[in-house]
N, C-alpha and C positions, 0 to 999 in steps of 0.2 A: 764473500758477498757476490763476486762474479759467478761463482758456481751456482749460488741460489738463483741469480738472475737468469742464468742459462736454463736451469731446471724449470723455472716459471715459464719461460718462453717456450720450452719444449712441451710443457703441459698444455699451454695455450694452443700451440699448433696441433697437438694431438686432438684436443677438444674440437678445434675447427675442422680437422680432417674427418672426425667421426660425424660431426654435424653435417658436413658437406656431402657425405656419402649416403645420407638418408634420401629416399625417393621424394620427388616433388610433392606428391599428394600428402605424404606424412608431414613434411615441412610446412606445407600450407595449412594443414590441420592444426599444427602447433601455433603458427603465427596468427591464425584467426581467433585464437582463444585469449589474446592479449590486446591491449590498446594498440591501435594501428601505428601510432608514433613509436611505440616500443618495437613493433614488428619491423619498422623501417630501420631503426637503429641496429636491430639484430641482423638484418639482411646485408649489412656492410662487412660482415665477418668473412665473406668470400665472394669472389666474382660470380660464381654460379648462383648465389642467392640474391644478387642485386636485382634480378628480373622478377623475383617472386612477388613483391608488392603489387606489380601490375597484373598479377594473376589471382589476387585475393577475391573471394566472393562475399566476404563479410568485412565491414569496416566499423570501427568504433573510434571516432576522432573526438578528443575531449580535452578541455583544460584540465590540468593535472590536480587541481585542488579546489575545494569550495570556499577556501578562506579568501577574504577580500583584501589581498595585498596589492595596493594600487601601483606599486613599483614594478611588480612582475606580471600581474594578470593581463594587462593589455598586450605585453610582449608575447605571452603564451597564446593569447587569443589570436594575434596576427599569425603566429606559427600554425595554429589549427586551420585558419582560413587559407593560408598558403599551401599547406599540405593537402587540404581538401581539393583545391583547384588543381594542384599538380598531379595528384593520383588519379582523380576522376578524368583528367584530360589526357592521360597517357596510358591508362590501363587497356587491356585487351577487351574490346567491345563485344566479343563473342562469348565471354564468360558472364553469366547472369550474376547481378548483384543481389544476393539473397537477403542481406540485411545491411542497411546503412544508417548508423546512428551518429549524430553529431551534437556535441554538447558545447555551447559557446556563450560568450557574453554578448548582450545586445549592444553592438557598436556599429554605427552607420557603415563605414567602409568594409569592415570585416564581414558583417552580416550580408552585404550585397555580394561580396566575393563568394561566400558560401552558397547563398541562394542561387546565384547565376550558374555556379558550377554544378549544383545539384539539378537545376532545371535542364541544363545541357545534357547531363548524363541521362536524365529521364527521357529526353527526346531522341537520344542516339543509342541508348543501351537499354537492356531489360533490367528494371529495378523492381524487385518483388516487394520490398518493405523499406520505407525510409522514415526516419524519426528525427525531429528536432527537439532538443531539450535546451531551453533558452533561459539564462539567468540574467540578472541586471547588475550594473556596476556597484550599486549600493545594496547591502542586505536590508531586509524589510524593517528591522529595528531602527535603521538609520534613515529611512525614507519618510519624507513629509507627504501630505496629500498631493502637493504639486509634483513631487518626484514620481508618485504613482501614476498620475495623469500623463506626465512626460514619457514615462516608460511605455505606456499604452500607445501614445502618439508615435513613438519611434517604431513600435512593433507594427502598427497599422501602415506606416510608410514602407516598412520592409515587405509586408504582404503585397501592398500595391505595386512595389517595384519588381517583385518576383512571384507573380501569381502562378506561373507554371510549376514552380517548385512546390508551393503549398497545395496545388491541385493534386499532386501525386503523393503527398504525405499520408502515412498510415497512423503515425503516433505524433502527438504534440503535447509538450509539457511547458507550461508558462508559469512565471513567478512575478509577483510584486507589480501588478498593473491595475489601474482603475480606468475602465473603458467607458465610452459613451453608451447610451442605451441600445443602439443598434449595432455596435461594433462586433460583439461576439456572434450574433446571428450572421453578420456579413462574413466574418472569418470562417464560420462553419459552412457557409454556402460556397466559399472559395475552396476549402479543403474537402473536395467531393469524395475522396476515397478514405477519409479519416475513420479509423476504427477505435482509437483510444485518445481521450482528451483528459489532461490533468491540469487543474488550476489551483495554485497555491498562493494565498494572499492576493487573489484577484477578485474583482467585483466591478459593479457599475455604479458605485456609490453606496453609502450606508443605507440599509433597508431597501435596496433595489431588488428587482425580481429578475431572475435568469430564466429565460424561456429557451428550451432546447428542442430543435427539430433537425433530424439528419437521417438519411436513408441507410448509411453504412455503419454508424457508430455502434460499437459493441461494449465499450467500457467508458465510464465517466467517473472521475474523482474530483470532488470539490473540497478543498482543505483551507480552513481559516479565512474565508472571505467574509464580507459584510452583507451578503445577500439575506434578505428577509425570507426568501422562498426560492426554491429551484423547481421549475415546472417542466416536467418531461412530457412535452406535448405529443410528438409523433416520432417514435424511435423504434421502428419495426424489428431491428436486429439487436437492440440493447440487451445485454445479458448481466452486466455487473455494474453496480452503483455503490460508490463510497462517499459519504458526506461526513466531514470531520469538523466538529466545533462550530456549529451554525449559530447565528445571532438572530433568533426568531422567538417570539412569544407564542407563535402558532405552530402548526405542523410544518416542518421545514421543507418537505418535498410533496409535490403533487404528481401523481402517476396518471398519465393519460394513456396513449396507445403504446404499451410496452409489452407485447405478447410473449416475448422470449426472456424477460427479466427473471433471473434465477438466484442471483446472489445480491444481498443487500448488507452493507456495512455502515453502522452508525457509531460515531464517537462523539462524546460530549462531556465537558466539565460542568456538572450540574451545580446550579446556584439556586438561591431561595426564590428568585423571581421566575424561574423557568416553568414553562407549561409541562405537566406530566403527560407523556405520550400514551395514547391508547392505540395499540396496534390494530385493533378492529377498525378504527377510523383512518389511521394513516395508510393502511393497506387495503382499504375498502374496495378499490378498483383494480387491485393486482392480486391474483390468486395463484401465482406461479412460483413464488419464492420457495426454493429448496434449501438454501444456505443462508443463515442469518447470523450476523456478527454484531454484537453491541458491546462497546467499550465505555465503561463508566469512569475511567481515569481516577479511580480510588476515591471518588466523591459521591455526590447524591445519586440515588437510584431514580432515573427519570422516566421509567416505564412502569405502568400500573398493571397488576394482575387483574385479569378480566374473566368474565363468565365464559366457559367453554363454548356455549351456544353462540356467543358473539364472535369468538375467535376461530372456530373450526373452519368456517368458509374461507378464511384468508390464510390459514396455516395448514390446509389439508395436504399440501405437497411438501411441507417442510421436513427435511431429513437430517440436516446438520445444524446445530446451534452452538455458538461460541459466545459465552458471557465473560468478558474480559475485565480485569482490574476492579473486581467487586471489593468494597471496603472491608477491612478486617473487623471482626468482632460482631458483625450483624448477622441475624438469623438468615440462613440460606433457603429456608423452606419456601419463600415466595417464588423461587425459580420453578417450582413444581407446576405453576399455572401453564407453562409452555408444554410440559409433558402431558398434562391433562387435556390440552386443546389441540395437540398436533399428533394425530393417530399414526402418521407415517414416520415419525421421528426415529432415527437409527442411532444417532450419536449426540451426546451432550458433553460439552467441555466447559468448565468454569475455572477462572483464575481468581484467587482471592489474594489481594496484595495492596498493602498501603505503600505505594511507590513514592517515597519521600521526595525525590528530586522533581518528579512531575508535580507533586502537591505544592512544593515550594515555588516552582515555576508558575503555577496557577494562582499563587497567593494574591498578587495584585488584582488579577481578574476577579477573584472571589471577594476581595475587599471592595471592589468597585460595584459589583452586581449583587452582593449579599452572601454572607457565609451560610453554609449548611452544616448543621451538626449531624453526626451519624445518627441514623434512626432506622429501626427495623421496619421493613415493609410487611404488612400483614397479609396472610393468605390462609385460607382454609379450603379444603376440597369441596367442590359443589356436589360431587358424588363420592362420599367417603370410601366406598369400596371399588372405585374405578380401577380397571386393569389396562395396562398398556402392553401390547403384544409385540411391538417392533423395536423398541429401544434395546440395543444390544451392548452399547458401550458407554460408560461414564468415565470421564477423565477430570481429575481435580489437580490443579496446580496451587501450591500454597497450603497443602494439607497439614494439619496439626492434630495430634491424637486427643482432642478435647470433645466435650459433649456436643458442641455445635456441629462439628463435622460428622461425628458418629451418628447423631440423630438424623442428619440429612441423608447420609448413605443408607441408613435403614429405611427411611421414608421412600427413597427412590426405588430400592430393591423391593419393598412391599408392593409398590404399584407397577413396576416394570417387571413383569413375571418371567420374561424371557431374556433378561440381561445375562450376558456371558462374561463380561470383562469389566473390571474396575481398576483403573490405573491411577495411582496416587504419587504425586511429585511434591518435593519440598518447595518452600518459597523460592521464587525467582530472586536472583541477585543482580543488582545494577552496579556497574563499575564506579558510578559517582556517589551513590548513596548506600552501598552495601554495608558500610560500617554503622549505619543508623538503623539497620533492621534489627528487630527484637530477636532475642535468643530463640533459635528454632528448637522445637522438641520433636522434629521429624524422626521416626524410628530408623536407625541405620544398621544396627546389628541384626543378625538372624533371630536372636531371642526377642529383641524389641518388636520386630515385625510380626513374629508369631503371636506375641502377647496382644499387639494391637489388633490383628485380624480376629483373634478369639474374642476380644473385647467388643467387637462390632456385633457379635451374636447373630450372624446371618445364617439362615437355613437355606438360602439360595445356593445353587451350584456355581454361581459366578466366581471366576478366578480373580483374586486380588493381587495386583502387581505393585510393588513398591519400586518406583523407577528412580534411577539416579540422575 
């Protein structure tokens, strides 16, 4: 036993010696790749490394878990606040802070400590990018409307107490808050340098309207709020918008002055009462979209195929399309309306997946707002002989060697005359519901793949890849 202990000690000392002999720039590069709290713990391995945390240029200070353990989380939150104050107050001010990200629980004393420390650092040092990710003591499922309003009140007080910290923020991520009508515009006016805003379970009341104006905002994500509508009034630098699971019977987004908007992502659990979106109307005032992502959550298809003459003006710059979580068993031909209406399209990716755990999670939602049975969306080409010259790549996740997929691939290849690559993947698997997935017939052996490729009957030179 004593010999084993001596060997372990010797190995530890040897490891410490090897680590200590590394040059500072390499050690700093290693430490900046981990949570800053872990970097501090590592630095106590040697006297030489003790000074390294004061030389870091990137900081990620975070509570260690998103689980709401009320016995431990406040303690960890206090530690995050203390370390933030200590490090930012003692570090070398001549070293630029390239990235400062702090993830913490919204608690009065801790929030003020963090806010004031960050504000002081911004006034005395160069901080290129700072980010707050703020969570609340209660998870959304445990929050009452009064809790949501109280969370927003606490946050507004935090902003009011530390305006200089928010004035220098580049990214802000908020959860579980119900604001007053003017609160979000006031927050945006305080966060003058803000480039990215993410709101999860945040709103200004059921069926409220969010109006967004900001000179610097590049990215906006709204997830699971109760807004009736998000109005993008004046956002001259906005490039990316993501809106997940809106609660609106009309078009969920209004596009005002957004000249640089290039990527739009829409996710929705479709129910019977939902309005079917017409892209020609939704995007009537924005013709700059080059990347479009639509996630149907394995439920109802909530977009309607339209005439190319109506769609071409708004899809003229579209190059990449991702249609995610299409329900299994439905005809895929309707997706061709995008190919027909988007002459610049280069890549189309579709995922066909009955994702059971998402569908079960959405069960109560569908029960409340109306079930939707699977139904084929009808499409026929407005110009039966149309040819698309730019589509080069088709990717399918969830491929099965049945008539539905074969017919679809032949249809795409018939019209996309210059397609060069077709990538086919098996169904995705989820750790929670993988055992509920139907038996896959995806071709795995070389012989099965050869037979499947020949069964497609393609005359195109496109290369078919069966991806693992």
